[in-house]
Structures are given as C-alpha cells and as structure tokens.
C-alpha positions in Angstrom: 77.8 131.8 12.3 76.0 131.6 15.7 76.7 132.2 19.3 76.5 129.7 22.3 77.2 129.9 26.0 80.1 127.8 27.2 80.9 127.1 30.9 83.6 125.3 32.8 82.3 124.4 36.3 85.1 123.3 38.6 85.4 122.7 42.3 86.9 126.2 43.0 85.7 128.4 40.1 82.9 128.6 37.6 84.0 130.1 34.3 81.6 131.4 31.6 82.0 132.9 28.1 80.1 133.3 24.8 81.5 131.5 21.9 81.1 132.2 18.2 80.9 129.0 16.2 80.6 128.0 12.5 81.0 124.8 10.5 81.7 122.7 13.6 84.5 124.9 14.9 85.0 127.6 17.5 85.9 130.9 15.9 86.1 133.1 19.0 85.5 133.2 22.7 84.4 136.3 24.6 86.4 137.5 27.6 85.8 134.8 30.2 84.0 135.6 33.5 85.3 133.7 36.5 83.1 133.4 39.6 84.2 131.6 42.8 82.0 128.7 43.5 81.9 129.5 47.2 80.2 132.8 46.5 77.1 131.1 44.9 74.8 128.4 46.3 74.0 126.9 42.9 74.8 126.9 39.2 71.7 129.0 38.6 73.0 131.7 40.9 76.4 131.8 39.1 74.6 131.8 35.7 72.5 134.8 36.6 75.6 136.7 37.8 77.3 135.9 34.5 74.3 137.1 32.6 74.3 140.4 34.5 78.0 140.9 33.7 77.4 140.0 30.1 74.9 142.9 29.8 72.6 141.5 27.2 70.5 138.4 26.6 72.5 135.2 26.5 72.3 132.7 23.6 69.8 129.9 24.0 72.3 127.1 23.3 74.9 126.1 25.9 77.6 123.6 26.7 78.6 122.9 30.3 81.8 121.2 31.3 81.3 119.8 34.8 83.9 118.5 37.3 81.9 115.2 38.0 80.8 112.1 36.2 78.1 113.2 33.7 75.8 110.2 34.2 72.2 110.0 35.4 69.6 112.7 36.1 71.2 114.2 39.2 74.8 115.2 39.1 76.8 115.8 42.2 80.0 117.9 41.8 83.1 116.1 42.9 84.7 119.0 44.9 81.9 121.5 45.5 78.4 121.4 47.1 76.5 122.1 43.9 74.0 119.6 42.7 72.8 119.8 39.1 69.5 118.2 37.9 69.3 117.7 34.2 65.5 118.1 33.9 65.4 121.5 35.5 68.4 123.0 33.7 66.6 124.6 30.7 64.1 126.5 32.9 66.8 127.3 35.5 69.2 128.7 32.9 66.8 129.9 30.3 68.3 127.8 27.5 67.5 124.8 25.3 68.6 121.5 26.7 72.3 122.1 27.2 75.2 119.8 26.3 76.8 118.4 29.4 80.3 117.0 29.3 82.8 116.0 32.0 85.3 118.8 32.6 88.2 116.8 31.3 86.2 115.5 28.4 86.0 119.2 27.5 89.8 119.6 27.8 90.2 116.6 25.5 87.9 118.2 23.0 90.2 121.3 23.2 93.3 119.1 22.7 91.6 117.5 19.6 90.8 120.9 18.2 93.6 123.3 19.1 96.6 124.0 16.8 99.8 122.2 17.6 101.4 125.6 18.6 99.1 125.4 21.7 100.6 122.1 22.7 104.3 122.6 23.6 106.7 119.7 24.2 107.2 118.3 27.7 109.0 114.9 27.3 109.5 112.0 25.0 109.9 112.5 21.2 109.4 116.1 20.2 106.8 115.4 17.5 103.1 116.2 17.1 100.4 114.2 18.7 99.6 111.2 16.4 96.7 111.3 13.9 95.9 107.7 14.7 95.6 106.1 18.2 94.7 107.2 21.7 95.8 110.4 23.4 95.3 110.7 27.1 94.7 114.1 28.8 95.6 114.5 32.4 95.0 117.5 34.6 95.9 118.2 38.2 93.9 121.1 39.7 91.4 121.1 42.6 91.1 117.4 41.8 92.8 115.2 39.1 91.0 114.9 35.8 91.5 112.4 33.0 90.0 111.9 29.5 91.0 110.3 26.2 90.9 111.2 22.5 90.6 108.2 20.2 91.5 108.9 16.5 90.6 106.2 14.0 90.3 106.5 10.2 89.9 110.3 10.3 87.2 110.2 13.0 87.7 111.6 16.5 86.0 110.2 19.6 86.4 112.0 23.0 85.7 110.0 26.2 85.6 111.4 29.7 86.9 109.3 32.6 87.6 109.4 36.3 91.1 108.2 36.4 92.0 110.5 39.3 89.9 108.3 41.6 91.9 105.1 41.0 94.1 104.0 43.9 97.3 105.9 44.6 100.3 103.7 43.6 103.5 104.5 45.6 106.8 104.3 43.8 109.4 104.5 46.6 109.8 104.2 50.3 108.8 107.8 50.9 105.5 107.3 49.0 105.0 104.0 50.9 105.1 106.0 54.1 102.9 108.8 52.7 100.3 106.2 51.7 100.3 104.7 55.1 99.6 108.1 56.7 96.9 109.0 54.2 95.3 105.6 54.6 95.1 106.1 58.4 93.0 109.2 57.7 91.0 108.3 54.6 90.9 104.5 54.4 91.1 104.1 50.7 93.5 106.6 49.1 92.8 107.8 45.6 95.5 109.2 43.3 94.1 112.7 43.6 94.7 112.7 47.3 98.3 113.2 46.3 98.3 114.4 42.7 96.2 117.6 43.0 96.6 121.1 44.3 95.6 120.1 47.9 97.9 117.0 47.6 100.9 119.2 48.2 99.8 119.5 51.9 100.2 115.8 52.9 103.4 115.6 50.8 105.0 118.5 52.6 103.6 117.5 56.0 105.2 114.1 55.6 108.5 115.6 54.6 108.3 118.0 57.5 107.5 115.3 60.0 110.4 113.2 58.9 112.7 116.2 59.5 111.2 117.3 62.8 109.8 120.4 61.1 106.2 121.7 60.5 104.2 123.5 57.8 103.3 126.4 60.2 99.6 126.2 59.2 100.2 127.0 55.5 97.4 126.1 53.1 98.0 124.5 49.6 97.9 127.8 47.7 100.5 129.3 50.0 102.7 126.2 49.7 102.5 126.3 45.9 103.4 130.0 45.8 106.5 129.4 48.0 107.5 126.4 45.9 107.1 128.1 42.5 109.0 131.2 43.8 111.7 128.9 45.2 111.7 130.7 48.5 111.1 127.7 50.8 113.2 124.5 50.7 110.5 122.3 52.1 107.9 123.6 49.6 110.4 123.1 46.7 111.1 119.6 47.8 107.3 118.9 48.0 106.9 120.2 44.5 109.7 117.9 43.3 107.9 115.0 44.9 104.6 116.1 43.3 106.2 116.2 39.8 107.5 112.7 40.3 104.1 111.4 41.4 102.4 113.1 38.4 104.9 111.6 36.0 104.3 108.1 37.5 100.6 108.5 37.2 100.8 109.9 33.6 102.8 106.8 32.7 100.3 104.5 34.3 97.5 106.2 32.4 99.4 105.8 29.1 99.9 102.1 29.8 96.2 101.6 30.8 95.0 103.2 27.6 97.9 101.9 25.4 98.3 105.6 24.5 100.3 107.0 21.6 100.3 110.5 23.1 99.8 112.3 26.5 98.9 115.9 27.3 99.2 117.5 30.7 96.6 120.1 31.4 94.7 121.4 34.4 95.1 124.6 36.4 98.1 123.3 38.3 99.5 121.8 35.1 99.5 125.4 33.7 101.3 126.7 36.7 103.9 124.0 36.4 104.6 124.5 32.7 108.0 125.9 33.4 108.9 123.4 36.1 107.8 120.0 34.6 110.3 119.9 31.7 113.3 120.1 34.1 111.8 118.0 36.9 111.8 114.2 37.4 108.5 113.9 35.6 110.0 112.3 32.5 112.1 109.8 34.5 109.0 108.6 36.4 106.8 108.6 33.3 109.0 105.9 31.6 109.9 103.9 34.8 107.6 101.0 33.9 109.9 98.0 33.9 109.5 95.9 30.9 107.4 98.6 29.2 110.0 101.4 29.6 111.0 101.2 25.9 107.4 101.6 24.8 106.9 104.6 27.2 110.0 106.3 25.7 108.3 106.4 22.3 105.3 108.4 23.6 105.3 112.2 23.0 104.1 114.1 26.1 103.0 117.6 25.6 101.4 120.4 27.7 98.5 122.7 26.8 99.1 126.4 26.4 95.7 128.0 26.0 94.0 130.4 28.5 90.7 128.5 29.0 90.8 125.0 27.5 87.7 123.9 29.3 85.6 126.7 27.8 87.1 126.2 24.4 86.6 122.4 24.6 83.0 122.5 25.7 82.2 125.0 23.0 84.0 122.7 20.5 82.0 119.7 21.5 78.7 121.6 21.0 79.9 123.1 17.7 80.8 119.7 16.4 77.4 118.2 17.5 75.4 121.0 16.0 77.3 120.7 12.7 76.8 116.9 12.6 73.1 117.4 13.3 72.8 120.0 10.5 74.6 117.7 8.0 72.3 114.8 8.9 69.1 116.8 8.0 
C-alpha cells in the first residue's frame, strides 16, 4: 500500500484528499478539503493551504483532475483565472511529476472503477453498464464536462473530451428563441452556455421576458435553490427546460460516440438526482428521429459517490503505477 495526493480543480472549487492505493485500485480517501478558487491566486496557493490543513508532509506522488484541456505545456483553466505550467509543477507543489487528467476524464475513471451500487438507474433499460463498448460520462456543473470509457476485450481506455463546447442545438421554438438571444450576446453559442449551472439564468430570463416578468436580480445559485425547493414557478419551469436540454445533449453525445451506456455526473447532476428520473430528460434523450429505437436500448445511469473527481484521478494514477510496476 502507498499514499498519493489527489486533487479535483474546477472552476468554482479546488478539492484535495490523500488516497491510499494498492494493486492498481483506490482503497480509501481521506476526508476531502474543499477550497474556493476565488480565495487563492494560484494552484500553488491552494495546495499550500491544503498541506497546512492536512497537518503532516504530503505524499510525493499526485494526480490532478483539471477543468480544462490537458494539452501542451501551459494549461489555462476553462472557468477560472488559474494558469498551470507543467514544467514548474513539481517544484511548486513539492512532488514528483504529477499525473494530469481532464476533470471529466477523472470522472470517467471513477465510473470505470466504482461498484454498480454507486451508479443508480436514470432511464432506459435498468441494467448494468456494458462490459464491452463505449460509455459516455456527462456532467453539468460550473461548465459542462464530457468523457468516454472504451471497453474492449477486457481492457479499459478512458478518454477526456470537450463536448460541452460544441454548438448548442435547439430542439423547439423556445430554444430557437433562446439561441437567438444568446447569439446576440456571445456570437457562437456553446452547449454549456445553456446546459450548466449558470445556464439556468438565460433560460429563466427568456421565460420571464416572454411573460412580462423578471428575475429580480437572482444569481444562478439562488435560482437553483428556488427550483429544487419548488418555491418559485419560474425557477421550476426553468429547471424543467434545463432537464430537457440536458436530455437532448446526452442523446446527441450517445449518438456521436455510438455509446452503449451513458452516465450523468457533475455537481449539478448530483443535485438533480431526485429530479431527473421524473423529468422530461428520458423523452428528450431518445427523441432522435430514425435513431430513437437505438437510443431506447441505451442504459442511462447517474453517479452516487461523494467525490468522483478525486476518486477517479486517484484511480488513474493507481492504475498507471501498477502497470509500470508490472512492466519492470
């Protein structure tokens, strides 16, 4: 057994833990430490704050899940001002060269490693994720993450992606109007402009405008709270619209990857766990014309695990270290 540091660096929060690993698997995670990104000017600053809270020297091996494309030497976070330079990370963090993975690549590693009991049914056939084929992980949160798990002949390959940045595809007349309004502001409109935590604002603003109402200066967190508590008709309708858009996007991703399974994750996915099964998600997921029959055969599940990003990043490093040990 050995210990490693695992971190999940998002646009809103940076989460850290120490993982105990053995034989390519994660045995245990310490109590996670969550630090708001806005309170720190860099990853190094947040890392030092975590080390202080940990209260003893940190392990020298680390895995970092990052909310950005993990390509090149200089990595720019998608929804925060932090910039990460690969070459300086070992000195900055006091570790060996860390493993860097996309944040939703980390979630996909978690999906590949977690027990089926952590993946409750959402829609489609109520059966386990397939042992062969492609499983797509999708997660709305501060942004919209995607990744895929490819299972072939007993081997598992996890691939990060940036599916949340494809163009938003409207389904009905309301979404046509919503796209027009967003295009006037942003020019090109990505899917995550609508299907993410902040996306509830333009959805509800458009609904309010069409009714001659207003949002009264509410931010996205306030709107989601009202929607989930069921206290505000406009917020609840906005959430209904959001679930439809998420279902349509998930179906598009399943088609794009010829997937045989889909998992909904992300911070917002977790909050919507009790809402999505009774929403119009499933109806929009399968509404793909000639491919509806194929989409109806795909099991869609959610992830029920406190910190899948931390677990997944640790799983990726545990597997890599085990493969390296077996190769020597």
